[in-house]
Structure formats: structure tokens, C-alpha cells
All heavy atoms as TSV, in Angstrom:
chain	resi	resn	atom	element	x	y	z
A	1	MET	N	N	0.776	-1.186	-0.026
A	1	MET	CA	C	-0.001	-0.060	0.003
A	1	MET	C	C	0.842	1.221	-0.033
A	1	MET	O	O	1.669	1.468	0.894
A	1	MET	CB	C	-0.875	-0.062	1.198
A	1	MET	CG	C	-1.671	1.289	1.448
A	1	MET	SD	S	-2.665	1.367	2.908
A	1	MET	CE	C	-1.423	1.530	4.149
A	2	ALA	N	N	0.751	2.055	-0.998
A	2	ALA	CA	C	1.568	3.314	-1.160
A	2	ALA	C	C	1.073	4.309	-0.174
A	2	ALA	O	O	-0.179	4.417	0.060
A	2	ALA	CB	C	1.550	3.808	-2.530
A	3	LEU	N	N	1.912	5.078	0.416
A	3	LEU	CA	C	1.516	6.186	1.332
A	3	LEU	C	C	1.521	7.505	0.604
A	3	LEU	O	O	1.406	8.533	1.259
A	3	LEU	CB	C	2.479	6.234	2.568
A	3	LEU	CG	C	2.454	4.952	3.402
A	3	LEU	CD1	C	3.426	5.110	4.586
A	3	LEU	CD2	C	1.072	4.633	3.953
A	4	THR	N	N	1.631	7.534	-0.728
A	4	THR	CA	C	1.609	8.782	-1.391
A	4	THR	C	C	0.887	8.561	-2.788
A	4	THR	O	O	0.832	7.379	-3.291
A	4	THR	CB	C	2.984	9.284	-1.731
A	4	THR	OG1	O	2.935	10.619	-2.392
A	4	THR	CG2	C	3.908	8.295	-2.517
A	5	THR	N	N	0.492	9.637	-3.367
A	5	THR	CA	C	-0.092	9.566	-4.639
A	5	THR	C	C	0.850	10.276	-5.649
A	5	THR	O	O	0.531	10.428	-6.855
A	5	THR	CB	C	-1.522	10.084	-4.752
A	5	THR	OG1	O	-1.450	11.471	-4.199
A	5	THR	CG2	C	-2.489	9.289	-3.845
A	6	ASN	N	N	1.944	10.751	-5.107
A	6	ASN	CA	C	2.840	11.556	-5.962
A	6	ASN	C	C	3.473	10.691	-7.051
A	6	ASN	O	O	4.155	9.668	-6.780
A	6	ASN	CB	C	3.990	12.151	-4.985
A	6	ASN	CG	C	5.015	13.018	-5.716
A	6	ASN	OD1	O	5.524	12.586	-6.962
A	6	ASN	ND2	N	5.287	14.122	-5.266
A	7	ARG	N	N	3.117	10.862	-8.287
A	7	ARG	CA	C	3.586	10.019	-9.425
A	7	ARG	C	C	5.086	9.968	-9.553
A	7	ARG	O	O	5.582	8.973	-9.880
A	7	ARG	CB	C	2.891	10.595	-10.757
A	7	ARG	CG	C	3.215	9.909	-11.947
A	7	ARG	CD	C	2.967	8.281	-12.041
A	7	ARG	NE	N	1.884	7.774	-11.243
A	7	ARG	CZ	C	1.883	6.495	-10.860
A	7	ARG	NH1	N	2.892	5.718	-11.035
A	7	ARG	NH2	N	0.805	6.003	-10.230
A	8	HIS	N	N	5.707	11.117	-9.272
A	8	HIS	CA	C	7.198	11.061	-9.475
A	8	HIS	C	C	7.784	10.086	-8.330
A	8	HIS	O	O	8.725	9.421	-8.779
A	8	HIS	CB	C	7.737	12.455	-9.231
A	8	HIS	CG	C	7.333	13.530	-10.235
A	8	HIS	ND1	N	7.800	13.392	-11.572
A	8	HIS	CD2	C	6.465	14.464	-10.265
A	8	HIS	CE1	C	7.247	14.322	-12.283
A	8	HIS	NE2	N	6.418	15.050	-11.481
A	9	VAL	N	N	7.372	10.095	-7.191
A	9	VAL	CA	C	7.718	9.263	-6.122
A	9	VAL	C	C	7.446	7.822	-6.519
A	9	VAL	O	O	8.391	6.925	-6.447
A	9	VAL	CB	C	7.247	9.558	-4.764
A	9	VAL	CG1	C	7.617	8.522	-3.732
A	9	VAL	CG2	C	7.713	10.969	-4.306
A	10	LEU	N	N	6.287	7.528	-6.930
A	10	LEU	CA	C	5.907	6.142	-7.215
A	10	LEU	C	C	6.643	5.577	-8.492
A	10	LEU	O	O	7.017	4.472	-8.468
A	10	LEU	CB	C	4.301	6.088	-7.519
A	10	LEU	CG	C	3.496	6.435	-6.311
A	10	LEU	CD1	C	2.084	6.575	-6.736
A	10	LEU	CD2	C	3.698	5.385	-5.251
A	11	ASP	N	N	6.864	6.404	-9.428
A	11	ASP	CA	C	7.705	6.047	-10.635
A	11	ASP	C	C	9.173	5.824	-10.125
A	11	ASP	O	O	9.738	4.831	-10.695
A	11	ASP	CB	C	7.748	7.128	-11.671
A	11	ASP	CG	C	6.425	7.338	-12.375
A	11	ASP	OD1	O	5.497	6.373	-12.285
A	11	ASP	OD2	O	6.204	8.319	-13.134
A	12	TRP	N	N	9.731	6.590	-9.274
A	12	TRP	CA	C	11.028	6.307	-8.806
A	12	TRP	C	C	11.143	5.002	-8.039
A	12	TRP	O	O	12.046	4.232	-8.254
A	12	TRP	CB	C	11.514	7.510	-7.878
A	12	TRP	CG	C	12.896	7.246	-7.418
A	12	TRP	CD1	C	14.093	7.685	-7.976
A	12	TRP	CD2	C	13.260	6.768	-6.106
A	12	TRP	NE1	N	15.187	7.293	-7.237
A	12	TRP	CE2	C	14.709	6.749	-6.056
A	12	TRP	CE3	C	12.695	6.256	-4.990
A	12	TRP	CZ2	C	15.436	6.216	-4.942
A	12	TRP	CZ3	C	13.355	5.768	-3.953
A	12	TRP	CH2	C	14.714	5.795	-3.956
A	13	ILE	N	N	10.199	4.736	-7.231
A	13	ILE	CA	C	10.159	3.502	-6.479
A	13	ILE	C	C	10.073	2.297	-7.465
A	13	ILE	O	O	10.775	1.284	-7.255
A	13	ILE	CB	C	8.989	3.481	-5.432
A	13	ILE	CG1	C	9.317	4.430	-4.345
A	13	ILE	CG2	C	8.739	2.037	-4.899
A	13	ILE	CD1	C	8.165	4.716	-3.420
A	14	ASP	N	N	9.224	2.449	-8.427
A	14	ASP	CA	C	9.085	1.275	-9.464
A	14	ASP	C	C	10.341	1.174	-10.228
A	14	ASP	O	O	10.834	-0.013	-10.426
A	14	ASP	CB	C	8.014	1.710	-10.448
A	14	ASP	CG	C	6.518	1.525	-9.932
A	14	ASP	OD1	O	6.371	0.942	-8.810
A	14	ASP	OD2	O	5.628	2.088	-10.495
A	15	ASP	N	N	11.144	2.220	-10.532
A	15	ASP	CA	C	12.342	2.110	-11.198
A	15	ASP	C	C	13.386	1.362	-10.345
A	15	ASP	O	O	14.134	0.544	-10.749
A	15	ASP	CB	C	12.817	3.512	-11.595
A	15	ASP	CG	C	14.088	3.477	-12.371
A	15	ASP	OD1	O	14.354	2.566	-13.282
A	15	ASP	OD2	O	14.991	4.399	-12.156
A	16	MET	N	N	13.475	1.852	-9.038
A	16	MET	CA	C	14.520	1.230	-8.145
A	16	MET	C	C	14.073	-0.262	-7.944
A	16	MET	O	O	15.068	-1.112	-7.829
A	16	MET	CB	C	14.449	1.984	-6.807
A	16	MET	CG	C	15.133	3.369	-6.933
A	16	MET	SD	S	16.703	3.432	-7.467
A	16	MET	CE	C	16.481	4.188	-9.109
A	17	ALA	N	N	12.900	-0.574	-7.782
A	17	ALA	CA	C	12.454	-2.002	-7.526
A	17	ALA	C	C	12.851	-2.804	-8.747
A	17	ALA	O	O	13.286	-3.899	-8.690
A	17	ALA	CB	C	10.983	-2.079	-7.289
A	18	ALA	N	N	12.684	-2.261	-9.957
A	18	ALA	CA	C	12.995	-2.992	-11.179
A	18	ALA	C	C	14.542	-3.268	-11.305
A	18	ALA	O	O	14.953	-4.312	-11.764
A	18	ALA	CB	C	12.493	-2.230	-12.431
A	19	ARG	N	N	15.353	-2.308	-10.796
A	19	ARG	CA	C	16.770	-2.323	-10.813
A	19	ARG	C	C	17.279	-3.350	-9.763
A	19	ARG	O	O	18.300	-4.021	-9.954
A	19	ARG	CB	C	17.396	-0.995	-10.659
A	19	ARG	CG	C	17.216	-0.120	-11.804
A	19	ARG	CD	C	17.793	1.268	-11.393
A	19	ARG	NE	N	17.376	2.257	-12.455
A	19	ARG	CZ	C	18.290	3.166	-12.796
A	19	ARG	NH1	N	19.466	3.266	-12.343
A	19	ARG	NH2	N	17.857	4.094	-13.682
A	20	THR	N	N	16.721	-3.296	-8.576
A	20	THR	CA	C	17.293	-4.033	-7.459
A	20	THR	C	C	16.545	-5.278	-7.100
A	20	THR	O	O	16.995	-6.213	-6.451
A	20	THR	CB	C	17.292	-3.191	-6.224
A	20	THR	OG1	O	15.900	-2.764	-5.846
A	20	THR	CG2	C	18.074	-1.977	-6.440
A	21	ARG	N	N	15.319	-5.525	-7.654
A	21	ARG	CA	C	14.469	-6.692	-7.405
A	21	ARG	C	C	14.390	-7.056	-5.924
A	21	ARG	O	O	14.736	-8.226	-5.593
A	21	ARG	CB	C	14.942	-7.847	-8.236
A	21	ARG	CG	C	14.956	-7.563	-9.775
A	21	ARG	CD	C	15.319	-8.795	-10.502
A	21	ARG	NE	N	15.233	-8.531	-11.910
A	21	ARG	CZ	C	14.146	-8.658	-12.712
A	21	ARG	NH1	N	12.969	-9.009	-12.079
A	21	ARG	NH2	N	14.103	-8.469	-13.960
A	22	PRO	N	N	13.892	-6.199	-5.157
A	22	PRO	CA	C	13.855	-6.547	-3.607
A	22	PRO	C	C	12.739	-7.619	-3.481
A	22	PRO	O	O	11.827	-7.741	-4.211
A	22	PRO	CB	C	13.410	-5.246	-2.987
A	22	PRO	CG	C	12.635	-4.576	-4.070
A	22	PRO	CD	C	13.374	-4.921	-5.309
A	23	ASP	N	N	12.891	-8.380	-2.304
A	23	ASP	CA	C	11.806	-9.351	-1.952
A	23	ASP	C	C	10.575	-8.657	-1.624
A	23	ASP	O	O	9.453	-9.235	-1.819
A	23	ASP	CB	C	12.359	-10.203	-0.765
A	23	ASP	CG	C	13.543	-11.122	-1.151
A	23	ASP	OD1	O	13.640	-11.444	-2.295
A	23	ASP	OD2	O	14.252	-11.456	-0.250
A	24	GLU	N	N	10.737	-7.535	-1.026
A	24	GLU	CA	C	9.492	-6.736	-0.639
A	24	GLU	C	C	9.760	-5.246	-0.496
A	24	GLU	O	O	10.961	-4.921	-0.332
A	24	GLU	CB	C	8.862	-7.318	0.590
A	24	GLU	CG	C	9.735	-7.165	1.798
A	24	GLU	CD	C	8.984	-7.673	3.057
A	24	GLU	OE1	O	7.779	-7.478	3.317
A	24	GLU	OE2	O	9.716	-8.250	3.958
A	25	ILE	N	N	8.778	-4.446	-0.563
A	25	ILE	CA	C	9.010	-3.092	-0.323
A	25	ILE	C	C	8.127	-2.721	0.838
A	25	ILE	O	O	6.939	-3.045	0.876
A	25	ILE	CB	C	8.556	-2.222	-1.569
A	25	ILE	CG1	C	9.502	-2.531	-2.752
A	25	ILE	CG2	C	8.564	-0.706	-1.219
A	25	ILE	CD1	C	8.978	-1.881	-4.020
A	26	ILE	N	N	8.737	-2.069	1.802
A	26	ILE	CA	C	8.009	-1.730	3.081
A	26	ILE	C	C	7.914	-0.200	3.143
A	26	ILE	O	O	8.972	0.541	3.099
A	26	ILE	CB	C	8.770	-2.292	4.337
A	26	ILE	CG1	C	8.760	-3.802	4.199
A	26	ILE	CG2	C	7.986	-1.768	5.609
A	26	ILE	CD1	C	9.700	-4.395	5.249
A	27	TRP	N	N	6.731	0.360	3.329
A	27	TRP	CA	C	6.491	1.769	3.439
A	27	TRP	C	C	6.643	1.975	5.018
A	27	TRP	O	O	5.844	1.452	5.795
A	27	TRP	CB	C	5.186	2.181	3.006
A	27	TRP	CG	C	5.084	2.282	1.578
A	27	TRP	CD1	C	4.848	1.221	0.709
A	27	TRP	CD2	C	5.308	3.380	0.772
A	27	TRP	NE1	N	4.937	1.641	-0.557
A	27	TRP	CE2	C	5.103	2.924	-0.595
A	27	TRP	CE3	C	5.513	4.715	0.960
A	27	TRP	CZ2	C	5.281	3.824	-1.632
A	27	TRP	CZ3	C	5.514	5.564	-0.119
A	27	TRP	CH2	C	5.446	5.119	-1.472
A	28	ILE	N	N	7.597	2.839	5.435
A	28	ILE	CA	C	7.870	3.120	6.823
A	28	ILE	C	C	6.846	4.209	7.218
A	28	ILE	O	O	6.814	5.384	6.664
A	28	ILE	CB	C	9.287	3.551	7.136
A	28	ILE	CG1	C	10.258	2.535	6.641
A	28	ILE	CG2	C	9.518	3.872	8.592
A	28	ILE	CD1	C	10.196	1.189	7.301
A	29	THR	N	N	6.105	3.824	8.229
A	29	THR	CA	C	5.031	4.758	8.712
A	29	THR	C	C	5.396	5.538	9.982
A	29	THR	O	O	4.899	6.561	10.366
A	29	THR	CB	C	3.683	4.020	9.113
A	29	THR	OG1	O	3.989	3.128	10.130
A	29	THR	CG2	C	3.202	3.315	7.774
A	30	GLY	N	N	6.465	5.044	10.709
A	30	GLY	CA	C	6.946	5.616	11.895
A	30	GLY	C	C	6.276	5.093	13.184
A	30	GLY	O	O	6.523	5.611	14.181
A	31	GLU	N	N	5.311	4.214	12.977
A	31	GLU	CA	C	4.531	3.559	14.046
A	31	GLU	C	C	5.630	2.720	14.887
A	31	GLU	O	O	6.422	2.069	14.305
A	31	GLU	CB	C	3.549	2.795	13.627
A	31	GLU	CG	C	2.330	3.579	12.850
A	31	GLU	CD	C	1.305	2.703	12.238
A	31	GLU	OE1	O	1.236	1.444	12.585
A	31	GLU	OE2	O	0.441	3.247	11.575
A	32	GLU	N	N	5.497	2.826	16.246
A	32	GLU	CA	C	6.497	2.162	17.033
A	32	GLU	C	C	6.397	0.652	16.873
A	32	GLU	O	O	7.475	-0.006	16.828
A	32	GLU	CB	C	6.290	2.506	18.537
A	32	GLU	CG	C	7.393	1.985	19.416
A	32	GLU	CD	C	8.711	2.577	19.132
A	32	GLU	OE1	O	8.802	3.761	18.701
A	32	GLU	OE2	O	9.675	1.842	19.348
A	33	ALA	N	N	5.183	0.131	16.597
A	33	ALA	CA	C	5.134	-1.366	16.516
A	33	ALA	C	C	5.849	-1.770	15.205
A	33	ALA	O	O	6.516	-2.882	15.234
A	33	ALA	CB	C	3.594	-1.730	16.450
A	34	GLN	N	N	5.699	-0.933	14.165
A	34	GLN	CA	C	6.348	-1.362	12.963
A	34	GLN	C	C	7.892	-1.272	13.140
A	34	GLN	O	O	8.648	-2.087	12.690
A	34	GLN	CB	C	5.951	-0.398	11.872
A	34	GLN	CG	C	6.553	-0.684	10.478
A	34	GLN	CD	C	6.354	0.285	9.454
A	34	GLN	OE1	O	6.355	1.539	9.682
A	34	GLN	NE2	N	5.995	-0.092	8.161
A	35	LEU	N	N	8.342	-0.228	13.735
A	35	LEU	CA	C	9.763	-0.037	13.995
A	35	LEU	C	C	10.349	-1.132	14.824
A	35	LEU	O	O	11.424	-1.751	14.578
A	35	LEU	CB	C	10.067	1.264	14.669
A	35	LEU	CG	C	9.750	2.584	13.893
A	35	LEU	CD1	C	9.868	3.711	14.652
A	35	LEU	CD2	C	10.544	2.597	12.545
A	36	GLU	N	N	9.635	-1.581	15.885
A	36	GLU	CA	C	10.059	-2.699	16.695
A	36	GLU	C	C	10.143	-3.956	15.864
A	36	GLU	O	O	11.077	-4.778	16.001
A	36	GLU	CB	C	9.089	-2.914	17.918
A	36	GLU	CG	C	9.415	-1.997	19.025
A	36	GLU	CD	C	10.877	-2.112	19.582
A	36	GLU	OE1	O	11.329	-3.229	19.776
A	36	GLU	OE2	O	11.481	-1.128	19.769
A	37	GLN	N	N	9.156	-4.265	14.963
A	37	GLN	CA	C	9.183	-5.406	14.178
A	37	GLN	C	C	10.404	-5.354	13.211
A	37	GLN	O	O	11.071	-6.494	13.023
A	37	GLN	CB	C	7.874	-5.482	13.351
A	37	GLN	CG	C	7.788	-6.632	12.440
A	37	GLN	CD	C	6.522	-6.679	11.456
A	37	GLN	OE1	O	5.897	-5.617	11.424
A	37	GLN	NE2	N	6.284	-7.775	10.831
A	38	LEU	N	N	10.660	-4.281	12.667
A	38	LEU	CA	C	11.842	-4.228	11.701
A	38	LEU	C	C	13.066	-4.381	12.533
A	38	LEU	O	O	14.053	-4.984	12.019
A	38	LEU	CB	C	11.801	-2.831	11.027
A	38	LEU	CG	C	10.730	-2.656	9.973
A	38	LEU	CD1	C	10.724	-1.233	9.460
A	38	LEU	CD2	C	10.977	-3.683	8.851
A	39	ARG	N	N	13.187	-3.796	13.768
A	39	ARG	CA	C	14.435	-3.955	14.567
A	39	ARG	C	C	14.629	-5.489	14.936
A	39	ARG	O	O	15.712	-6.037	14.778
A	39	ARG	CB	C	14.279	-3.159	15.852
A	39	ARG	CG	C	14.424	-1.676	15.533
A	39	ARG	CD	C	14.370	-0.885	16.883
A	39	ARG	NE	N	14.269	0.602	16.668
A	39	ARG	CZ	C	13.311	1.382	17.209
A	39	ARG	NH1	N	12.335	0.838	17.878
A	39	ARG	NH2	N	13.337	2.660	16.852
A	40	ALA	N	N	13.538	-6.090	15.277
A	40	ALA	CA	C	13.624	-7.536	15.681
A	40	ALA	C	C	14.038	-8.349	14.442
A	40	ALA	O	O	14.868	-9.229	14.653
A	40	ALA	CB	C	12.249	-7.956	16.225
A	41	GLN	N	N	13.456	-7.951	13.326
A	41	GLN	CA	C	13.870	-8.813	12.171
A	41	GLN	C	C	15.407	-8.510	11.755
A	41	GLN	O	O	16.086	-9.398	11.525
A	41	GLN	CB	C	13.014	-8.301	10.932
A	41	GLN	CG	C	13.287	-9.034	9.631
A	41	GLN	CD	C	12.427	-8.501	8.472
A	41	GLN	OE1	O	11.564	-7.642	8.694
A	41	GLN	NE2	N	12.780	-8.925	7.321
A	42	GLY	N	N	15.803	-7.291	11.893
A	42	GLY	CA	C	17.213	-7.024	11.715
A	42	GLY	C	C	18.181	-7.735	12.625
A	42	GLY	O	O	19.205	-8.134	12.279
A	43	CYS	N	N	17.830	-7.818	13.973
A	43	CYS	CA	C	18.616	-8.556	14.930
A	43	CYS	C	C	18.632	-10.013	14.631
A	43	CYS	O	O	19.574	-10.630	14.781
A	43	CYS	CB	C	18.089	-8.175	16.317
A	43	CYS	SG	S	18.432	-6.531	16.918
A	44	ALA	N	N	17.450	-10.516	14.226
A	44	ALA	CA	C	17.307	-11.930	13.959
A	44	ALA	C	C	18.257	-12.380	12.798
A	44	ALA	O	O	18.760	-13.488	12.827
A	44	ALA	CB	C	15.895	-12.357	13.731
A	45	THR	N	N	18.303	-11.531	11.829
A	45	THR	CA	C	19.104	-11.884	10.636
A	45	THR	C	C	20.593	-11.560	10.860
A	45	THR	O	O	21.415	-11.865	9.938
A	45	THR	CB	C	18.631	-11.208	9.337
A	45	THR	OG1	O	18.635	-9.732	9.549
A	45	THR	CG2	C	17.160	-11.547	9.058
A	46	GLY	N	N	20.978	-10.807	11.878
A	46	GLY	CA	C	22.301	-10.476	12.085
A	46	GLY	C	C	22.703	-9.135	11.429
A	46	GLY	O	O	23.834	-8.733	11.470
A	47	GLU	N	N	21.694	-8.359	10.824
A	47	GLU	CA	C	21.974	-7.163	10.108
A	47	GLU	C	C	22.113	-6.019	11.145
A	47	GLU	O	O	22.761	-4.992	10.880
A	47	GLU	CB	C	20.804	-6.903	9.121
A	47	GLU	CG	C	20.781	-7.775	8.017
A	47	GLU	CD	C	19.531	-7.519	7.162
A	47	GLU	OE1	O	19.614	-6.747	6.187
A	47	GLU	OE2	O	18.578	-8.178	7.485
A	48	MET	N	N	21.574	-6.255	12.310
A	48	MET	CA	C	21.594	-5.236	13.403
A	48	MET	C	C	22.001	-6.009	14.665
A	48	MET	O	O	21.680	-7.133	14.828
A	48	MET	CB	C	20.291	-4.574	13.616
A	48	MET	CG	C	19.743	-3.731	12.353
A	48	MET	SD	S	18.049	-3.138	12.630
A	48	MET	CE	C	18.365	-1.968	14.029
A	49	ILE	N	N	22.575	-5.191	15.608
A	49	ILE	CA	C	22.749	-5.649	16.909
A	49	ILE	C	C	22.208	-4.640	17.867
A	49	ILE	O	O	22.279	-3.532	17.715
A	49	ILE	CB	C	24.195	-6.000	17.272
A	49	ILE	CG1	C	25.095	-4.675	17.086
A	49	ILE	CG2	C	24.784	-7.064	16.349
A	49	ILE	CD1	C	26.474	-4.826	17.614
A	50	LYS	N	N	21.608	-5.174	18.980
A	50	LYS	CA	C	21.006	-4.375	19.971
A	50	LYS	C	C	22.181	-3.868	20.913
A	50	LYS	O	O	22.871	-4.656	21.369
A	50	LYS	CB	C	20.014	-5.067	20.742
A	50	LYS	CG	C	19.136	-4.205	21.595
A	50	LYS	CD	C	17.818	-4.903	22.004
A	50	LYS	CE	C	16.960	-4.047	22.913
A	50	LYS	NZ	N	16.239	-3.053	22.174
A	51	LEU	N	N	22.241	-2.513	21.093
A	51	LEU	CA	C	23.313	-1.899	21.962
A	51	LEU	C	C	22.759	-1.710	23.349
A	51	LEU	O	O	21.585	-1.910	23.646
A	51	LEU	CB	C	23.729	-0.607	21.307
A	51	LEU	CG	C	24.245	-0.681	19.885
A	51	LEU	CD1	C	24.614	0.653	19.405
A	51	LEU	CD2	C	25.535	-1.667	19.904
A	52	ASN	N	N	23.700	-1.373	24.143
A	52	ASN	CA	C	23.324	-1.156	25.654
A	52	ASN	C	C	22.339	-0.010	25.761
A	52	ASN	O	O	22.631	1.181	25.466
A	52	ASN	CB	C	24.731	-0.815	26.360
A	52	ASN	CG	C	24.449	-0.720	27.875
A	52	ASN	OD1	O	23.506	-0.068	28.282
A	52	ASN	ND2	N	25.340	-1.156	28.666
A	53	GLU	N	N	21.159	-0.307	26.258
A	53	GLU	CA	C	20.079	0.569	26.334
A	53	GLU	C	C	20.442	1.777	27.388
A	53	GLU	O	O	19.901	2.855	27.221
A	53	GLU	CB	C	18.777	-0.064	26.758
A	53	GLU	CG	C	18.060	-0.795	25.683
A	53	GLU	CD	C	17.393	0.152	24.625
A	53	GLU	OE1	O	16.844	1.227	24.994
A	53	GLU	OE2	O	17.532	-0.162	23.427
A	54	GLU	N	N	21.158	1.421	28.387
A	54	GLU	CA	C	21.482	2.472	29.413
A	54	GLU	C	C	22.436	3.566	28.770
A	54	GLU	O	O	22.224	4.700	29.110
A	54	GLU	CB	C	22.150	1.840	30.645
A	54	GLU	CG	C	21.186	1.016	31.504
A	54	GLU	CD	C	21.868	0.361	32.667
A	54	GLU	OE1	O	22.916	0.850	33.074
A	54	GLU	OE2	O	21.271	-0.624	33.254
A	55	LYS	N	N	23.334	3.098	28.039
A	55	LYS	CA	C	24.302	3.993	27.394
A	55	LYS	C	C	23.694	4.739	26.127
A	55	LYS	O	O	24.038	5.765	25.937
A	55	LYS	CB	C	25.589	3.284	27.083
A	55	LYS	CG	C	26.414	2.794	28.237
A	55	LYS	CD	C	27.718	2.187	27.871
A	55	LYS	CE	C	28.446	1.732	29.114
A	55	LYS	NZ	N	29.744	1.134	28.760
A	56	LEU	N	N	22.963	3.919	25.425
A	56	LEU	CA	C	22.478	4.401	24.139
A	56	LEU	C	C	21.042	3.955	24.004
A	56	LEU	O	O	20.639	3.050	23.254
A	56	LEU	CB	C	23.357	3.762	22.933
A	56	LEU	CG	C	24.813	4.143	22.963
A	56	LEU	CD1	C	25.505	3.232	22.014
A	56	LEU	CD2	C	24.992	5.578	22.539
A	57	PRO	N	N	20.130	4.616	24.638
A	57	PRO	CA	C	18.693	4.380	24.558
A	57	PRO	C	C	18.186	4.420	23.145
A	57	PRO	O	O	18.442	5.220	22.367
A	57	PRO	CB	C	18.021	5.435	25.411
A	57	PRO	CG	C	19.125	6.078	26.314
A	57	PRO	CD	C	20.357	5.915	25.460
A	58	GLY	N	N	17.447	3.390	22.782
A	58	GLY	CA	C	16.835	3.319	21.559
A	58	GLY	C	C	17.680	2.844	20.375
A	58	GLY	O	O	17.223	2.772	19.189
A	59	CYS	N	N	18.873	2.434	20.708
A	59	CYS	CA	C	19.794	1.986	19.713
A	59	CYS	C	C	19.841	0.458	19.570
A	59	CYS	O	O	19.717	-0.219	20.488
A	59	CYS	CB	C	21.255	2.480	19.953
A	59	CYS	SG	S	21.385	4.270	19.760
């Protein structure tokens, strides 16, 4: 589901998707639940590591 109707943005996304062939395209809404899901996925795949919350909150 696109979060914009801006034709230039949608065309650019289509162009980038055609070039890179991603498994999926995720529209980031900024909702905390979505961010937590993406962080958990990144940690599970090893793309991200959770840092010390006391020293670096939210990292």
C-alpha cells in the first residue's frame, strides 16, 4: 500500500524496484510497532545488533 499519490515518487520506487528486485517493499510509517518489528527482524538476521540501552537508549 503506497503512502503517497505523488507520481514522481511512485515512478522512482518502481524504477528502483526493477533495478534491485527486492523481496518486498516496506513503507515506513513511523509507528512504534512497525519499528520494533523491523528492529527484531534486523537483529534476527544479524543485520543489526542491539546496543546497551542504558548507554544508548533506542539503539
